[in-house]
N, C-alpha and C positions, 0 to 999 in steps of 0.2 A: 734363316730370316722369315717368320711366317708371312703368307700371301697378305695378311690383313696388315700387317705391318709395314711393308712393302709397299702396298696400296696410301697408308699413310703416309709416308714420306714423300711420295711422289706428288701427295695431294698438299703435303705443308710447305715443299720447294714453290709450287706456283700458286700458292694462296696465303697470302700475309696477313688478315684480319678476319676473324671469325664473324662476316658482316655477309649480307646477302648476298652477295656480289660471289661470297665464297664457294657456293653452293651452283650446282648442275642444274639446269631447269631441261633438263633431259625427260622427265616426265610433270604433267600436271595435276594437278588435284583431282585425284578421283571421286567420281560423286556416288558419296556412301553411306545415302538417307534412304533409310527402309525402315523408318519410324512405324510403328505400328505394326506392323508384322509381328506375327507369333515367331518364336525360336525353334529352329529344328535341331533337334541333334542326330546328326547322323555322319558317317565318315568321310574326311574330303577325300576324293580323287585327286591324285598326286600331278595332274596336268589340269584341273578343272581351276577355275576362281572363283570360286561360291561367297556368300555375305551371308553372315550369321547377326540377326540382329538381336539385339534383348527389349520384351517388352517391359517397361516397366511399369508397375501401377501403385494406387495408395494402398499402404499398409494397414487395415484396422486389426489385422490379427496380429500386427507385429508388437501389440499392447500388452506387455506382460502380466501375468493374467495371479502374479503372488503380490501386487500392490498397486493402487491408484496411479495413473498418468497425470499428472498435471494439464491443465490446459493451456499451460506457458509453453508447453513442447508441440502443438498442434497449430500449423499454418490455414490460412484460411483455404489453402485445397486440401484441407484435409490431410495432411502427409505428418505422420509424429515422427518427432526429431527423437533420436535415442543414441545417436554417436557423436561426441564432442573430441573436438580435435584441438590441444593448447599446445602453443607456442612457449615453449620454456626462457629463450633466449630469443636474442636478435643475434649473437656472434655466432660465427663459424669458423673451424678451423681451414676451409676450401673457398677457393673462389671461384664457383663454376659459373661460365658463362651465363648458362640459361636461367640462374639465380642471380645474380650479383652483378650490377651493370660494372664497364672495365672500368670506369672513375670510383667504384665502390660506391657505398651506402650512409648515410649521416644515422648514426645511431642513435635509440633514444636513450637517454641519459639515465642512468641506474635508479636514483631516487621514484622515475616515475615508470620503472619497470615492476611487476606484479610479486610482491614478495611470498617465499615457500607457505608461510600462514596462510596469504588472501588466496594463493592460487588451490589451496585444500579448501578452504572456505566454497571459493565457487565453485568447485568441483564439489563437493558435498549437497549443495544449494542444487545443480543439476542432477546429479544422482538419485538426490531424495524425490528429484521430480519425474523420473521416469527415463534418464540416460543408463544404459547399460555397458557402455562401451569409451573407452577414451583413448586417443592417440596422442603421444607427446613426440612433439616436432621442435622445431628452431627454425632459423639457426638450427646447431647442431645443440641437443640437447645433453648428450653426455658430457661436453665441457664445463656444465654446472657442478658445481662442489657437492650441492647437494643431493644429487641425481637420485642416489639409493635410498636417502630417507623420504624424500618425496614418491617415489615409488613404492614404498612402505607402507606410506601414510593411505597412499589412492588407493592401492590394492586392497587395503582395509576397508572402503565406505564397504556400506552395507546395502547390496544391489548392485555393486561391479561384478561383471561376469568377463569384461576381458579389458585390461593393460597392456595397451599395446605401443609401439616405439617407431618412428620411421628416424633413421642416421645415414650417416654417411658412412658409418663402419672403422674410423680413423681409429679411433681409442676404444671402439666397442669391446674390442679381443677381451683386454686385461677385466674390464668391467662386467662384462655378461656376468659369470660366476654368482657375483653377488646381486647384479640386480634380478636375476632370475628367483633367489633366494629372498629377495624385495618384493615379487609377485608380478614381476615383468613376464606375460605370458607370449608374448606376439612380436616378430623383429620383422621388420622390412629395412634391409639394406640399400643404400643407394649406388648401382655404379653402371655405368653409362658404356663402357668401353673393357676389352680384355686385355689389350694393349696395352702395356705402361706406358710410352710415349705418349700416345693419346689423352692417357689419365692426367699426366702431367701437365697437359697441352690446357685441357678443358679444365683442370680443376686450377692451375696457376699453381698447382703445389703436388709433390711428392707422396709416396703415400699409397700406392697401387696395393703391395704384396702385404699391408696391411689388413687393407678391405680384403684380402679373396681371404688371409688368416682369422677375419672376424666370423665369414661365411663357417669356415671350419670350425670353430670355435662354436658357432650355435647349430651347427649339427651334431660335433660332438656334444650337445648338452641337451639334446633331446628337444628343440625348435623342429615343429612337425605342422606346418612347411615352414623351411625359413624365405624367407617372402625378397627377392632381391627385384627392384624398382630400375629399369634401361628407360632412361628418354631417347627415343629415335629421332637422329635427325638426317636429314640426307645428306650427303656427300661428306660424313663423318663416321659415324658409326651403324647406319643401314647395313653393310655391309658384313657386319658381324651378330645378325641377327640367329643366323643358324647356328654359331658358336657357342651364342649366350643356351642355347635350346639344348645342346648338348651337355651343358649341367643341368639339366634335371634326368639325365638317363639313370644314372646308377644311386642319386642321393635325394632325399625328399626336399628337393628347392621347387619354388614355383615363382618361375622368372614372370618379371610383370613390365611389358611394353608400354609406354605411354607415349601417347602422339603429342609434339612438341606443341605448348601451350603458350599463349604472348601475355608476358609480364611488363611490369615499366624498367625500360633499361634492359631489355635483352633482345635485341635486333631480332625481334619475332617477322618472319617472313614464311608466305605461305608456300615457296619453296622450299622452306628444308624441311616443312610438314610430310610426312610419310604415312599416308593416312592405312588407315587399322587393314582395308580390302586388300592394300599391297604388301601389308606384314603378313595378313593370314596367309595371302597365296604363295609367298615365298617360303612358309616355313611349312605348309603341306605339300608343295611342288618334293621338297627333299625327303618329310617326314609323313611314312605311311602311318594309317590308322589315326588320323590327327580326330578326335573327338569332343564336341560340344558337351559341358558340363549343364546342368539342368540350375542354373542361379537363382540364387535368393532375388526378391525382387528389388530390395535396397543393394543390390551388388553393383560396385561401380564398375569393376571389370569384365569381362566376356571370358569365360574361362574353361579350357581346352586337356584332355588327356592326351598323350601320344602311346600307343601300343609298345608294353615293354621298358616303357620310362617310370622310373619310380617318382618321380616329379612330376610338375606341368608347366601349362606357359598359359597366359592370361593379358587381353589388351585391353589397355584402359582408354576409350575413344571420344575425350570430352570434346574434340572438335568437330569430328566427322559425324558420332551418333551420340550425341548428349543422353544421358540418364538423368534430367530432372524431376521428372515424373516420379521416381523414384527415391528421390534425395530424402536421407536421413541425417542428414551430416549438419552439424554448427561447430562454428571455430571463436576459441576464445586467445587474441593475439597476448604477447609476451608484455606489453604496454597495459593489457588492461580492456581492449576494446572487444569487441564482439561484431561478428561478422556470421550472418546468416547466408552465403553465398561466395564463395571462393572468386569468381568474375564480375561479384558488383561491389561496386567502390563505397556502398552506404556500410559504415560501422556507428554503434554507439559504444560509450564508455561504461563499463561495471566496475572501473578503478575510482572513479571521482566519487560517484556515487556511495561506494561501500567504504572509502575513507572518510566521506561527509559522516558516518557512523549509521547510512542506513539498513535498517532491518531488513530481513529475506524477504516480507509480503513486498516491497520496495523493488528490491531486486528482481523478484519474479515479474513483478508489472512492467519495468523496464525491458526486460529478456522478452516476455510473452509480446509487447507491442512489439519489437524488432521481427519474432519470427512471425507474426501476424504478417507483416508487411515483404515478407519474404515473396517474391515473383514465381510465375509459374514454372518459368526457364531464362536460363542467362540467354543472352543475345547471342546472334552467330559467330562466327571464330573473327571474319572481318570489322564487326562493331567493336568487338571484344578489343581487339587491336587497336583499334581509334580510343577506347573508354580508358578516362585516367585511374590507374589501381595502382595499390604499392607492390615495390620488387618483391618478390618472391621471398627473400631475406626478412621481409618485415612479417610479411601473411602469416608463416611457417608451411612447411612442404605437406 
């Protein structure tokens, strides 16, 4: 039995529920705020604990040169939003603890969800206004029966450079060849543990092997990098961080360690949070030649290479070092609501005016007004935890 498997069973025997009491309080929250400092690209000493921060900045140069940018994509702080995340469904074939409350969620009735034509219509409006990257999320986007046709239509939009998808990988392996042919050119696969027993506990479903096969399929089909998203939670999978890093040694895999974030119903507690600084220190002590990559100012992740590894590792630090100043992301939810900040409760419907027959100019006016109301940054982690927001399954990954 692998050591991490044994530790899990020890943990599971003594902790019957995935609540804040399930986690050791052996470490208090590290102060990881070094905003405003410039990043340093240097080698990490195996015994040192160093912080690397991203200095986000407003991007005027992010504006595409081949077409005009609509004012609707620019907020009152000068941030240009060229990245749209579209949730295709609220349904999912897993029941992950951090995404869905234990009692489940009330799903939006199907007639109130955006149809394929409505998704393409709104996406076309955003792309024609300057959006050049779309990410498809859910729920689980691959469970939509029209997913291949949706990808084909979206990838055909003039001006769109990247069509990405975030998926749990359960059904991805079989669909990926056709999805790639339909224009899907970037894949993020969510996987929070390499131990099948932990996977079943976390997701309340079986399927670990199918996710691993989907990662293999993505590599074989030439996706480079294949991004693997891992939400790190103290006492559950923080002992696997270096095991995940090993995935990057021989293959073009980018493992993305994500700080645990609060959403309605996921029983967030600061004791579950493993700060970026702590994760980085753990990786740096085991792997030599860890070097920071120069990130684009709108990048959400802090990216690192490791000497001798084909892939890379990244850290998404939403809780301890936010990247709001360089945010270029907008969200279209499955029910047609438009959201300008993941952690902000504010939403406005695009479905309703669309179904009332409003034209593009009116829709642009609604979108632009919402973008202009976007705040400079989201609240601190403790305020976020107390702010009403929808469960992640509703918002989209």
